[in-house]
Phi, psi and omega in degrees: 000143184288153170279352186247146173302148187309312175299316178291322180307316181300319179294312181297316180303311177303309186290324182298329185279352184266141164292164184312309181305307182288335165309307182300322182290324174288327176291322178298318181297316181296318181302326180289348178265351189301322181300339184287343182259017175278154172305137183273154178301126174092355178288141172245155183225157183274338175199137180238123184234098175246127177192162169253117182265158181298321188276003182235145183286349184203182183282138181229131179244131182241126179241133188237125174239132179244129182271181186300334178271011181060035175262134188274150175218122183249146166231152179221136174252136178235134180293166186294341184270356184293133187295157180303314178301314183290329180292313180301312179296334172301299179308314182294317180284322178299322176282320188283336180257355182304123176087006176276150183283160183296323173300319183293324174296318185292331179264004183290124176286142184278002185293353176280338185306311177296334178292335179270307187271347179090150187294330184291308184295326178301314180294323181281322186234048185305322180285325184294314187291336181263344192306304185298321179297321176299313179300314185292320179299314179302322177289324174301305180307315179296317178295318178294322178296320178290321181298316175295320175299322180285335178277340185283000000 
C-alpha cells in the first residue's frame, strides 16, 4: 500500500515518469490551474487561514472544509506575487489531497515533493516547494486541536 493518498499517488506517478524538461512543463500547466482551487461564491469553511509569511512572496489563504466522514477539502487563494512553483504545488495538493482524512494529511511524508518537481528545483527553491504542504498541514493541525478542545 502507498504512503500517499490515491489521487496524490497518481500525480506522483505521472511526474516520476517524466524527464526534467517535461516535469517543468507540467508544473507550469499545473500552476495555470491554481485559480480553479480558489473558494467559490457561497462556499463555507470550517477553518480559514489567510496570512503573509516571511518565506512566501505574497499572502496565501488556506480554506479547509471537513465533510461528515472527516475528509478534508481545500481551497487556496494566492496573492499576485506568488511564484509559479507555489502555484503548481497548490493545484497539485488541492487535487491530490481532496477527500483525504485529516490524520492521513498529518502523517503524509514530504518525500514526494522531489519526485514531482525534480531534485534541481528542490535545491534551488527548497522553501517554495514545501510551503503549501506546510500550510495545509498547519491548517489541519489547528482544526484538530480545536476539535479536541471542543470535545474536552
